[in-house]
N, C-alpha and C positions, 0 to 999 in steps of 0.2 A: 433432445436436440436443444443446446443453449443458444444462449440470443443474445445478439450483438448489438448496440448501440451505435452506428458512425456517425460524428457530424462533423461536419466540413462543410462549408461553401463553394467551394471547388469541385465540378460535375467531375473530372476527370478522375480527381482523388477517392471519390466515390464508387465511382463503378470500379475500379481497381483495387478498393478493399472490397466493394460486396463479392466480385470475381471470386477472388483469392480467400477469402472468409468461407463461400460457399463452396467452393471446391472442396474445404477440410470439415464440411460438415457442421457449418455453424447456420441458424438462421441469423439473418442481416436485417435489421431495419434504420435507415437514414435521418438524419435533421439535418435545415441547412442552414440554420440558425439559433443562436445560444436559445433565444426563449421558447422557442419550439421545443428544443433538447430537455428543458427542465420540467415544460407539459408532459412530456414522454415521460420521461422516469419518474414522475411524480404518479402518474395514471397507470402503470403496469412496470412488474419487475423487471430487471435486465442481469445478465451474467457478467457484462464489462461493458465499459464505455470504453469509446475512442473518440478523444475529442481535440479539435482544432484549437489552438491557442488563441486566432483572430478570427474572428466571426463576429457577422451582423449581431444589432440589438444587444446579446449581454455575450463575452468576450468567455476565453475557456475558465478564465481564472474566477467570472461573477458565477458563472455554471458549476463551475466545482464547489465553491463556498455556498452555493445553494444546497446542494447535495449534501453537502455533509452537514449541512446546517438541519436538514430533515432526518438525520441520524442514518441514513441510508449507508451500506458499508458497501456496494458495488466497486469492485475494481475502475480505479481512472487511468486511463493512460494518455497522456495529451501530446499534442503534434503539435511541433512549431517550426515555422522558419525562421526563426531566429536561433544562432548559435552564440546566444549569451546566456552566460551563470546565472545571470541575475533573473532571467523568463525562468530559468529551471527552479531554482530555488523557490521562487514566488509561490511557480504551481507546484509542488512538496508542499510549500508552508501552508498553502490552504487547503489541502487533502488527496493532492494525486498521489498515485502509487509510482509510476512511472513518465518516462516521457521516451518520445523518440524525436529526432530533432532531421525535418526535409532537407532533402530529399531521401528515401528511407525506401528500404526495400521490403516486400510484401511477407518475404521470409522471416524478415526479422520481427514483424510484427506478429507473425502465428508463432514465434519461438518463444517471445516474450508471454504471451497468452498462455501457452501449452506451458511454460514455467509455473502461472500464479494459480494455474487451477491446478498440478500436483503437488503443490503447497495449500491449497484449497484443501483437498483430499487428505493428503499426508502434511502436517504443518511440518515447513523444515527440515521434511527429511528424517523427520521421527517414523519409525515402523507403527503400520497397523495395531500391534498389540499395545501402543499407546496410547492410542485413538480412545477410549473409554475412561484411561485415568485423568483423576484429578489431583495436578500439582499444586503444591501448596508450597510458599515463600512467605513466611511473617502472615500478616493479612492478606498478602496476595494469592489468589485459587485462579486456575485456568482449567478449564473443561474441555480437553480438544475436540471431544467425539460432537459434544453440541456446539462447539466453539463461542463460549462464554468464559469472561473475566471477570474477577470480582476483585473488591478490595472491602472485606471484611462484607457485608451483606451489600454491598452498594455495588451493583453491575455497572463494569466500565464500559464506555461506547466507544469501542477501538475501532478503527480503519483495520482492512485486511494487513497491510505492512504490517501498522503497531501492532498487531496480534500476533502475527508471525515473530515477530521481534521479540516480543513477551515469553512465546513459548519458546523460542530458541533460549534465551537466557535463563529461564527458569529451568530447564534442562540442563547448565550449566552454571550452576550455584558457586560464587565465589571462581569462578576462572575467567581471567582477563581474557577478552574478545577484542583482536585488531579488528581496526575499519575495513581491510582490505580481506579478513576472513566473514564478516557481516555482510560482504557486498555479496562475496561468493555463495553463502548457505543461505541467504535470505530472498537475495534480487535474483540468484540463480545464474548471474553471468557477473563475467570480469570487466568493470569499469574504469579503466587505467583514470588515475586522478580524479575520478570523483566520488571520493571519501566525502564530499560535502552531503551530499544524500542521507548517508549514514547519521553524520550529525544532526541533519533537519530532523529524521524522523525517531532519533534518539529522546530530541528536543520535546518532541509533540507527545514523547510515549510518559515522558517525567511528568508533563504538565496533567496528565490524566492518574498517574498513580503515586504521582507523591503529595504530600501535605505543603512541600515549602521548595518548588521545583530547585528554586537558585542554589539552595541546600538540600540535595537529595539523601534519602535516607537508604531507598534500595538498590538505584543506577546509578553507580559513582563512573566519575570519569577517572582512570589511571593515566596520568600526564605520561607521554610519551608513546603510548602504547592502544589504547583505545579504553572499553567500557568493560564495565565488573558488576552484573545484581549480586548483590549481598541480602540479609537479612537480619533486618535492626531489631527484631525480638531476642536475637542471641549476645547482642551488646548488652541488653540488660538483664541478662540471666547472672 
């Protein structure tokens, strides 16, 4: 049974999510402020975190930063009452994997959790036959079975979403991927006009795989179309 931490200071939200998640056979623990959430996450592992943006003591952004600074890869979904693009972008920039704007449907929350679950077991739609495979592009390598990414001998500390993006690109070397296609394949949902989410996650991925993220040698922008992963070692041949 997988365990989900739900963090919100509204008792009605905690009750609603606990009931619906337990109906789906998840084990649920709750916290009512950010400081309590950080303490709980650092003391025990969780399979998923649902995190309100506006919290006492530490807000959702600060909590997410602390979790990622601790090198924990637990998927994080931010709940926000604000329908502001800035709030969504900041959440993603500090390491959240997804967001939902209040009011929300519990079915939507569960559907998104299930989508992330499927991609954790079978990354970005790859079949089981690929899971023992180590894919190599230049100095980059991913072991899908062990969920490990490296550049040379250095292990890359990627969030689940960054790892999924990298795997997706590495299976499609030299093929341009539109933002819309990436949203559908990696996030598992259609987010009309939410392509900014892709740009943010690609930027994060570049920070971790590129020597000079401003002049990438692997993950290139194809203006007007999207992104493409290339093997820079082929250029040197």
